[in-house]
Biopython code that builds the backbone (N, CA, C, O; Angstrom):
import numpy as np
from Bio.PDB.StructureBuilder import StructureBuilder

atoms = [
    (1, "MET", "N", (-29.319, -23.548, 0.696)),
    (1, "MET", "CA", (-28.367, -22.941, -0.296)),
    (1, "MET", "C", (-27.534, -24.129, -0.711)),
    (1, "MET", "O", (-27.209, -24.986, 0.110)),
    (2, "SER", "N", (-27.179, -24.185, -2.007)),
    (2, "SER", "CA", (-26.336, -25.257, -2.498)),
    (2, "SER", "C", (-24.796, -25.136, -2.098)),
    (2, "SER", "O", (-24.292, -24.047, -1.819)),
    (3, "PHE", "N", (-24.137, -26.251, -2.093)),
    (3, "PHE", "CA", (-22.820, -26.173, -1.732)),
    (3, "PHE", "C", (-21.981, -25.254, -2.471)),
    (3, "PHE", "O", (-21.185, -24.518, -1.887)),
    (4, "PHE", "N", (-22.140, -25.262, -3.882)),
    (4, "PHE", "CA", (-21.481, -24.350, -4.786)),
    (4, "PHE", "C", (-21.686, -22.848, -4.555)),
    (4, "PHE", "O", (-20.805, -21.995, -4.662)),
    (5, "LYS", "N", (-22.891, -22.651, -4.243)),
    (5, "LYS", "CA", (-23.173, -21.136, -4.023)),
    (5, "LYS", "C", (-22.529, -20.723, -2.600)),
    (5, "LYS", "O", (-22.070, -19.592, -2.442)),
    (6, "THR", "N", (-22.519, -21.605, -1.664)),
    (6, "THR", "CA", (-21.807, -21.242, -0.468)),
    (6, "THR", "C", (-20.310, -21.125, -0.650)),
    (6, "THR", "O", (-19.622, -20.270, -0.092)),
    (7, "LEU", "N", (-19.864, -22.051, -1.472)),
    (7, "LEU", "CA", (-18.322, -21.957, -1.748)),
    (7, "LEU", "C", (-17.993, -20.656, -2.510)),
    (7, "LEU", "O", (-17.034, -19.945, -2.208)),
    (8, "LYS", "N", (-18.891, -20.377, -3.568)),
    (8, "LYS", "CA", (-18.653, -19.069, -4.234)),
    (8, "LYS", "C", (-18.733, -17.889, -3.286)),
    (8, "LYS", "O", (-17.892, -16.995, -3.372)),
    (9, "ARG", "N", (-19.651, -17.845, -2.434)),
    (9, "ARG", "CA", (-19.778, -16.771, -1.465)),
    (9, "ARG", "C", (-18.568, -16.681, -0.599)),
    (9, "ARG", "O", (-18.074, -15.587, -0.329)),
    (10, "GLY", "N", (-18.099, -17.761, -0.174)),
    (10, "GLY", "CA", (-16.832, -17.871, 0.682)),
    (10, "GLY", "C", (-15.604, -17.268, -0.020)),
    (10, "GLY", "O", (-14.779, -16.607, 0.610)),
    (11, "PHE", "N", (-15.494, -17.528, -1.440)),
    (11, "PHE", "CA", (-14.396, -16.998, -2.165)),
    (11, "PHE", "C", (-14.568, -15.486, -2.333)),
    (11, "PHE", "O", (-13.579, -14.766, -2.195)),
    (12, "LYS", "N", (-15.733, -14.978, -2.615)),
    (12, "LYS", "CA", (-15.870, -13.548, -2.621)),
    (12, "LYS", "C", (-15.553, -12.860, -1.335)),
    (12, "LYS", "O", (-14.944, -11.791, -1.350)),
    (13, "GLY", "N", (-15.926, -13.406, -0.256)),
    (13, "GLY", "CA", (-15.586, -12.880, 1.122)),
    (13, "GLY", "C", (-14.084, -12.839, 1.308)),
    (13, "GLY", "O", (-13.543, -11.872, 1.842)),
    (14, "ALA", "N", (-13.364, -13.964, 0.835)),
    (14, "ALA", "CA", (-11.880, -14.115, 1.044)),
    (14, "ALA", "C", (-11.271, -13.062, 0.154)),
    (14, "ALA", "O", (-10.341, -12.371, 0.569)),
    (15, "ALA", "N", (-11.796, -12.912, -1.126)),
    (15, "ALA", "CA", (-11.232, -11.936, -2.082)),
    (15, "ALA", "C", (-11.323, -10.413, -1.519)),
    (15, "ALA", "O", (-10.451, -9.579, -1.761)),
    (16, "LYS", "N", (-12.325, -10.184, -0.845)),
    (16, "LYS", "CA", (-12.552, -8.861, -0.352)),
    (16, "LYS", "C", (-11.477, -8.529, 0.848)),
    (16, "LYS", "O", (-10.881, -7.458, 0.964)),
    (17, "ALA", "N", (-11.359, -9.608, 1.670)),
    (17, "ALA", "CA", (-10.285, -9.420, 2.702)),
    (17, "ALA", "C", (-8.859, -9.351, 2.215)),
    (17, "ALA", "O", (-7.987, -8.717, 2.809)),
    (18, "VAL", "N", (-8.658, -10.060, 1.065)),
    (18, "VAL", "CA", (-7.247, -9.981, 0.593)),
    (18, "VAL", "C", (-7.019, -8.745, -0.218)),
    (18, "VAL", "O", (-5.871, -8.316, -0.331)),
    (19, "SER", "N", (-8.015, -8.146, -0.785)),
    (19, "SER", "CA", (-7.843, -6.893, -1.497)),
    (19, "SER", "C", (-7.841, -5.663, -0.701)),
    (19, "SER", "O", (-8.070, -4.601, -1.280)),
    (20, "ALA", "N", (-7.610, -5.681, 0.550)),
    (20, "ALA", "CA", (-7.643, -4.543, 1.440)),
    (20, "ALA", "C", (-6.755, -3.489, 0.898)),
    (20, "ALA", "O", (-5.614, -3.735, 0.506)),
    (21, "ASP", "N", (-7.320, -2.256, 0.881)),
    (21, "ASP", "CA", (-6.485, -1.164, 0.371)),
    (21, "ASP", "C", (-6.587, 0.054, 1.276)),
    (21, "ASP", "O", (-6.349, 1.163, 0.799)),
    (22, "SER", "N", (-6.917, -0.083, 2.518)),
    (22, "SER", "CA", (-6.887, 0.925, 3.575)),
    (22, "SER", "C", (-5.723, 0.597, 4.512)),
    (22, "SER", "O", (-5.416, -0.560, 4.799)),
    (23, "TYR", "N", (-5.084, 1.700, 4.979)),
    (23, "TYR", "CA", (-3.858, 1.498, 5.768)),
    (23, "TYR", "C", (-3.916, 2.360, 7.102)),
    (23, "TYR", "O", (-4.713, 3.292, 7.211)),
    (24, "VAL", "N", (-3.117, 2.037, 8.011)),
    (24, "VAL", "CA", (-2.912, 2.750, 9.246)),
    (24, "VAL", "C", (-1.326, 2.801, 9.507)),
    (24, "VAL", "O", (-0.608, 1.878, 9.120)),
    (25, "ILE", "N", (-0.856, 3.826, 10.123)),
    (25, "ILE", "CA", (0.444, 3.795, 10.591)),
    (25, "ILE", "C", (0.475, 4.704, 11.901)),
    (25, "ILE", "O", (-0.102, 5.790, 11.953)),
    (26, "ASN", "N", (1.200, 4.158, 12.946)),
    (26, "ASN", "CA", (1.086, 4.615, 14.167)),
    (26, "ASN", "C", (-0.343, 4.846, 14.704)),
    (26, "ASN", "O", (-0.604, 5.861, 15.349)),
    (27, "GLY", "N", (-1.212, 3.958, 14.450)),
    (27, "GLY", "CA", (-2.600, 4.017, 14.950)),
    (27, "GLY", "C", (-3.446, 4.969, 14.293)),
    (27, "GLY", "O", (-4.584, 5.187, 14.711)),
    (28, "MET", "N", (-2.875, 5.660, 13.102)),
    (28, "MET", "CA", (-3.781, 6.631, 12.621)),
    (28, "MET", "C", (-4.068, 6.277, 11.113)),
    (28, "MET", "O", (-3.148, 5.870, 10.404)),
    (29, "ALA", "N", (-5.153, 6.408, 10.697)),
    (29, "ALA", "CA", (-5.623, 6.047, 9.285)),
    (29, "ALA", "C", (-4.758, 6.882, 8.289)),
    (29, "ALA", "O", (-4.489, 8.059, 8.533)),
    (30, "VAL", "N", (-4.331, 6.249, 7.165)),
    (30, "VAL", "CA", (-3.674, 6.975, 6.193)),
    (30, "VAL", "C", (-4.780, 7.480, 5.242)),
    (30, "VAL", "O", (-5.581, 6.719, 4.698)),
    (31, "ASN", "N", (-4.765, 8.845, 5.080)),
    (31, "ASN", "CA", (-5.682, 9.513, 4.240)),
    (31, "ASN", "C", (-4.766, 10.389, 3.262)),
    (31, "ASN", "O", (-3.740, 10.962, 3.630)),
    (32, "CYS", "N", (-5.277, 10.411, 1.979)),
    (32, "CYS", "CA", (-4.605, 11.235, 0.933)),
    (32, "CYS", "C", (-4.604, 12.684, 1.339)),
    (32, "CYS", "O", (-5.669, 13.228, 1.630)),
    (33, "VAL", "N", (-3.411, 13.366, 1.374)),
    (33, "VAL", "CA", (-3.335, 14.761, 1.702)),
    (33, "VAL", "C", (-3.957, 15.648, 0.641)),
    (33, "VAL", "O", (-4.328, 16.791, 0.908)),
    (34, "HIS", "N", (-4.071, 15.094, -0.598)),
    (34, "HIS", "CA", (-4.587, 15.914, -1.589)),
    (34, "HIS", "C", (-6.141, 15.939, -1.675)),
    (34, "HIS", "O", (-6.774, 16.995, -1.646)),
    (35, "CYS", "N", (-6.706, 14.735, -1.780)),
    (35, "CYS", "CA", (-8.156, 14.560, -1.869)),
    (35, "CYS", "C", (-8.937, 13.985, -0.715)),
    (35, "CYS", "O", (-10.167, 14.030, -0.737)),
    (36, "GLY", "N", (-8.268, 13.437, 0.312)),
    (36, "GLY", "CA", (-8.780, 12.848, 1.472)),
    (36, "GLY", "C", (-9.088, 11.325, 1.187)),
    (36, "GLY", "O", (-9.659, 10.661, 2.052)),
    (37, "GLY", "N", (-8.750, 10.821, 0.096)),
    (37, "GLY", "CA", (-9.047, 9.495, -0.225)),
    (37, "GLY", "C", (-8.527, 8.452, 0.774)),
    (37, "GLY", "O", (-7.543, 8.751, 1.450)),
    (38, "LYS", "N", (-9.107, 7.254, 0.922)),
    (38, "LYS", "CA", (-8.700, 6.357, 1.912)),
    (38, "LYS", "C", (-8.263, 4.985, 1.346)),
    (38, "LYS", "O", (-7.952, 4.071, 2.109)),
    (39, "HIS", "N", (-8.242, 4.848, -0.019)),
    (39, "HIS", "CA", (-7.825, 3.669, -0.617)),
    (39, "HIS", "C", (-6.592, 3.812, -1.496)),
    (39, "HIS", "O", (-6.551, 4.709, -2.338)),
    (40, "PHE", "N", (-5.561, 2.938, -1.327)),
    (40, "PHE", "CA", (-4.246, 3.228, -1.907)),
    (40, "PHE", "C", (-3.688, 1.799, -2.542)),
    (40, "PHE", "O", (-4.023, 0.688, -2.131)),
    (41, "ASP", "N", (-2.827, 2.045, -3.562)),
    (41, "ASP", "CA", (-2.059, 0.896, -3.978)),
    (41, "ASP", "C", (-0.651, 1.170, -3.428)),
    (41, "ASP", "O", (-0.079, 2.258, -3.486)),
    (42, "GLU", "N", (-0.157, 0.013, -2.871)),
    (42, "GLU", "CA", (1.119, 0.089, -2.184)),
    (42, "GLU", "C", (2.351, -0.398, -2.971)),
    (42, "GLU", "O", (2.212, -1.407, -3.662)),
    (43, "GLY", "N", (3.541, 0.225, -2.932)),
    (43, "GLY", "CA", (4.742, -0.183, -3.671)),
    (43, "GLY", "C", (5.928, 0.143, -2.868)),
    (43, "GLY", "O", (5.841, 0.627, -1.739)),
    (44, "GLN", "N", (7.044, -0.128, -3.461)),
    (44, "GLN", "CA", (8.362, 0.201, -2.805)),
    (44, "GLN", "C", (9.193, 0.995, -3.877)),
    (44, "GLN", "O", (9.117, 0.754, -5.081)),
    (45, "ALA", "N", (9.973, 1.937, -3.339)),
    (45, "ALA", "CA", (10.790, 2.794, -4.120)),
    (45, "ALA", "C", (12.098, 2.991, -3.393)),
    (45, "ALA", "O", (12.182, 3.050, -2.167)),
    (46, "GLN", "N", (13.127, 3.089, -4.241)),
    (46, "GLN", "CA", (14.554, 3.242, -3.638)),
    (46, "GLN", "C", (14.846, 4.710, -3.420)),
    (46, "GLN", "O", (14.517, 5.532, -4.275)),
    (47, "MET", "N", (15.444, 5.058, -2.320)),
    (47, "MET", "CA", (15.742, 6.431, -2.092)),
    (47, "MET", "C", (17.204, 6.639, -2.430)),
    (47, "MET", "O", (18.040, 6.508, -1.536)),
    (48, "ASN", "N", (17.573, 6.959, -3.683)),
    (48, "ASN", "CA", (18.967, 7.062, -4.065)),
    (48, "ASN", "C", (19.610, 8.163, -3.489)),
    (48, "ASN", "O", (18.962, 9.167, -3.192)),
    (49, "THR", "N", (20.856, 8.078, -3.294)),
    (49, "THR", "CA", (21.688, 9.240, -2.812)),
    (49, "THR", "C", (22.758, 9.531, -3.842)),
    (49, "THR", "O", (23.091, 8.626, -4.607)),
    (50, "ALA", "N", (23.315, 10.712, -3.920)),
    (50, "ALA", "CA", (24.272, 11.099, -4.875)),
    (50, "ALA", "C", (25.621, 10.265, -4.718)),
    (50, "ALA", "O", (26.256, 9.802, -5.665)),
    (51, "GLY", "N", (25.937, 10.155, -3.449)),
    (51, "GLY", "CA", (27.226, 9.469, -3.146)),
    (51, "GLY", "C", (27.274, 8.040, -3.542)),
    (51, "GLY", "O", (28.220, 7.590, -4.189)),
    (52, "LEU", "N", (26.242, 7.305, -3.152)),
    (52, "LEU", "CA", (26.204, 5.855, -3.593)),
    (52, "LEU", "C", (25.932, 5.630, -5.082)),
    (52, "LEU", "O", (26.337, 4.601, -5.623)),
    (53, "THR", "N", (25.293, 6.516, -5.724)),
    (53, "THR", "CA", (25.020, 6.531, -7.133)),
    (53, "THR", "C", (26.384, 6.761, -7.881)),
    (53, "THR", "O", (26.666, 6.113, -8.888)),
    (54, "PHE", "N", (27.239, 7.740, -7.329)),
    (54, "PHE", "CA", (28.490, 7.990, -7.935)),
    (54, "PHE", "C", (29.441, 6.741, -7.853)),
    (54, "PHE", "O", (30.201, 6.461, -8.780)),
    (55, "LEU", "N", (29.367, 6.074, -6.803)),
    (55, "LEU", "CA", (30.113, 4.855, -6.546)),
    (55, "LEU", "C", (29.434, 3.569, -7.198)),
    (55, "LEU", "O", (29.901, 2.453, -6.973)),
    (56, "ASN", "N", (28.375, 3.746, -7.973)),
    (56, "ASN", "CA", (27.567, 2.731, -8.553)),
    (56, "ASN", "C", (27.175, 1.651, -7.554)),
    (56, "ASN", "O", (27.244, 0.456, -7.838)),
    (57, "LEU", "N", (26.749, 2.121, -6.345)),
    (57, "LEU", "CA", (26.140, 1.247, -5.346)),
    (57, "LEU", "C", (24.768, 1.656, -5.018)),
    (57, "LEU", "O", (24.413, 1.808, -3.849)),
    (58, "ASP", "N", (23.982, 1.840, -6.031)),
    (58, "ASP", "CA", (22.657, 2.262, -5.738)),
    (58, "ASP", "C", (21.701, 1.203, -4.972)),
    (58, "ASP", "O", (20.722, 1.555, -4.313)),
    (59, "TRP", "N", (22.100, -0.098, -5.140)),
    (59, "TRP", "CA", (21.538, -1.179, -4.431)),
    (59, "TRP", "C", (21.679, -1.151, -2.904)),
    (59, "TRP", "O", (21.026, -1.880, -2.157)),
    (60, "ALA", "N", (22.558, -0.278, -2.513)),
    (60, "ALA", "CA", (22.778, -0.205, -1.046)),
    (60, "ALA", "C", (21.918, 0.884, -0.359)),
    (60, "ALA", "O", (21.917, 1.036, 0.862)),
    (61, "ASN", "N", (21.207, 1.613, -1.192)),
    (61, "ASN", "CA", (20.434, 2.691, -0.642)),
    (61, "ASN", "C", (19.088, 2.075, 0.054)),
    (61, "ASN", "O", (18.658, 0.956, -0.226)),
    (62, "LYS", "N", (18.525, 2.899, 0.936)),
    (62, "LYS", "CA", (17.281, 2.461, 1.754)),
    (62, "LYS", "C", (16.099, 2.556, 0.731)),
    (62, "LYS", "O", (16.126, 3.225, -0.302)),
    (63, "SER", "N", (15.084, 1.805, 1.160)),
    (63, "SER", "CA", (13.767, 1.731, 0.309)),
    (63, "SER", "C", (12.751, 2.423, 1.196)),
    (63, "SER", "O", (12.893, 2.497, 2.417)),
    (64, "ALA", "N", (11.701, 2.936, 0.519)),
    (64, "ALA", "CA", (10.603, 3.609, 1.175)),
    (64, "ALA", "C", (9.279, 2.831, 0.585)),
    (64, "ALA", "O", (9.254, 2.273, -0.512)),
    (65, "THR", "N", (8.308, 2.889, 1.411)),
    (65, "THR", "CA", (6.981, 2.460, 0.942)),
    (65, "THR", "C", (6.324, 3.664, 0.237)),
    (65, "THR", "O", (6.397, 4.786, 0.739)),
    (66, "VAL", "N", (5.720, 3.448, -0.856)),
    (66, "VAL", "CA", (5.068, 4.344, -1.559)),
    (66, "VAL", "C", (3.617, 4.034, -1.693)),
    (66, "VAL", "O", (3.240, 2.975, -2.195)),
    (67, "MET", "N", (2.729, 5.023, -1.211)),
    (67, "MET", "CA", (1.305, 4.906, -1.262)),
    (67, "MET", "C", (0.708, 5.699, -2.389)),
    (67, "MET", "O", (0.941, 6.908, -2.414)),
    (68, "VAL", "N", (-0.055, 5.144, -3.350)),
    (68, "VAL", "CA", (-0.610, 5.834, -4.467)),
    (68, "VAL", "C", (-2.119, 5.799, -4.242)),
    (68, "VAL", "O", (-2.733, 4.737, -4.133)),
    (69, "CYS", "N", (-2.707, 7.031, -4.175)),
    (69, "CYS", "CA", (-4.087, 7.248, -3.904)),
    (69, "CYS", "C", (-4.929, 6.697, -5.073)),
    (69, "CYS", "O", (-4.678, 7.123, -6.200)),
    (70, "LYS", "N", (-5.886, 5.805, -4.902)),
    (70, "LYS", "CA", (-6.653, 5.355, -5.911)),
    (70, "LYS", "C", (-7.602, 6.318, -6.539)),
    (70, "LYS", "O", (-8.109, 6.069, -7.633)),
    (71, "THR", "N", (-7.848, 7.381, -5.895)),
    (71, "THR", "CA", (-8.831, 8.379, -6.360)),
    (71, "THR", "C", (-8.121, 9.432, -7.185)),
    (71, "THR", "O", (-8.619, 9.736, -8.268)),
    (72, "CYS", "N", (-7.033, 10.001, -6.789)),
    (72, "CYS", "CA", (-6.364, 11.094, -7.505)),
    (72, "CYS", "C", (-4.967, 10.848, -7.963)),
    (72, "CYS", "O", (-4.339, 11.719, -8.564)),
    (73, "THR", "N", (-4.464, 9.662, -7.685)),
    (73, "THR", "CA", (-3.126, 9.176, -7.941)),
    (73, "THR", "C", (-1.992, 9.985, -7.242)),
    (73, "THR", "O", (-0.846, 9.914, -7.688)),
    (74, "HIS", "N", (-2.279, 10.730, -6.186)),
    (74, "HIS", "CA", (-1.272, 11.393, -5.470)),
    (74, "HIS", "C", (-0.355, 10.322, -4.858)),
    (74, "HIS", "O", (-0.808, 9.229, -4.519)),
    (75, "VAL", "N", (1.028, 10.672, -4.713)),
    (75, "VAL", "CA", (2.014, 9.684, -4.357)),
    (75, "VAL", "C", (2.563, 10.195, -2.983)),
    (75, "VAL", "O", (3.045, 11.320, -2.856)),
    (76, "MET", "N", (2.460, 9.318, -1.994)),
    (76, "MET", "CA", (2.971, 9.610, -0.527)),
    (76, "MET", "C", (4.030, 8.635, -0.268)),
    (76, "MET", "O", (3.913, 7.462, -0.625)),
    (77, "TRP", "N", (5.025, 9.068, 0.321)),
    (77, "TRP", "CA", (6.298, 8.225, 0.767)),
    (77, "TRP", "C", (6.235, 8.061, 2.305)),
    (77, "TRP", "O", (5.940, 8.970, 3.080)),
    (78, "PHE", "N", (6.567, 6.713, 2.674)),
    (78, "PHE", "CA", (6.684, 6.478, 4.067)),
    (78, "PHE", "C", (7.953, 5.772, 4.298)),
    (78, "PHE", "O", (8.302, 4.915, 3.485)),
    (79, "ALA", "N", (8.699, 6.052, 5.352)),
    (79, "ALA", "CA", (9.971, 5.460, 5.810)),
    (79, "ALA", "C", (9.745, 4.036, 6.320)),
    (79, "ALA", "O", (10.616, 3.176, 6.189)),
    (80, "ARG", "N", (8.548, 3.793, 6.913)),
    (80, "ARG", "CA", (8.117, 2.398, 7.414)),
    (80, "ARG", "C", (6.808, 1.989, 6.698)),
    (80, "ARG", "O", (6.046, 2.877, 6.315)),
    (81, "SER", "N", (6.548, 0.838, 6.523)),
    (81, "SER", "CA", (5.400, 0.383, 5.909)),
    (81, "SER", "C", (4.178, 0.508, 6.749)),
    (81, "SER", "O", (4.125, 0.039, 7.886)),
    (82, "PRO", "N", (3.202, 1.140, 6.182)),
    (82, "PRO", "CA", (1.848, 1.243, 6.930)),
    (82, "PRO", "C", (1.211, -0.286, 6.953)),
    (82, "PRO", "O", (1.555, -1.168, 6.166)),
    (83, "GLU", "N", (0.326, -0.423, 7.884)),
    (83, "GLU", "CA", (-0.321, -1.723, 7.965)),
    (83, "GLU", "C", (-1.630, -1.735, 7.219)),
    (83, "GLU", "O", (-2.302, -0.705, 7.171)),
    (84, "LYS", "N", (-2.016, -2.817, 6.652)),
    (84, "LYS", "CA", (-3.361, -2.925, 5.922)),
    (84, "LYS", "C", (-4.407, -3.067, 6.925)),
    (84, "LYS", "O", (-4.197, -3.727, 7.943)),
    (85, "VAL", "N", (-5.543, -2.478, 6.701)),
    (85, "VAL", "CA", (-6.722, -2.611, 7.456)),
    (85, "VAL", "C", (-7.799, -3.411, 6.739)),
    (85, "VAL", "O", (-8.215, -3.037, 5.642)),
    (86, "LEU", "N", (-8.271, -4.532, 7.355)),
    (86, "LEU", "CA", (-9.258, -5.293, 6.681)),
    (86, "LEU", "C", (-10.632, -4.661, 6.895)),
    (86, "LEU", "O", (-11.038, -4.506, 8.047)),
    (87, "ASP", "N", (-11.298, -4.325, 5.950)),
    (87, "ASP", "CA", (-12.688, -3.761, 6.073)),
    (87, "ASP", "C", (-13.641, -4.736, 6.510)),
    (87, "ASP", "O", (-14.822, -4.422, 6.658)),
]
sb = StructureBuilder()
sb.init_structure("model")
sb.init_model(0)
sb.init_chain("A")
sb.init_seg("    ")
for serial, (resi, resn, name, xyz) in enumerate(atoms, 1):
    if name == "N":
        sb.init_residue(resn, " ", resi, " ")
    sb.init_atom(name, np.array(xyz, "f"), 0.0, 1.0, " ", f" {name:<3s}", serial, name[0])
structure = sb.get_structure()
């Protein structure tokens, strides 16, 4: 096998590891409660409260991890970030 083919194969393997989209929290796999999907996009969202919004202090609110199912787009919220699982 040539050097460049080997290098290309290495990059494909690295890309697969980096694009992990399965997660666990508290030792349990995260599965979509709607469709049972196992692959998610991860994001952050702010949990605004009426009191801090009234005082114009929205930046002081806590954030949550948001998991969006790649199959059905159902959104799930987590107070702590789930851990990525490398396939």
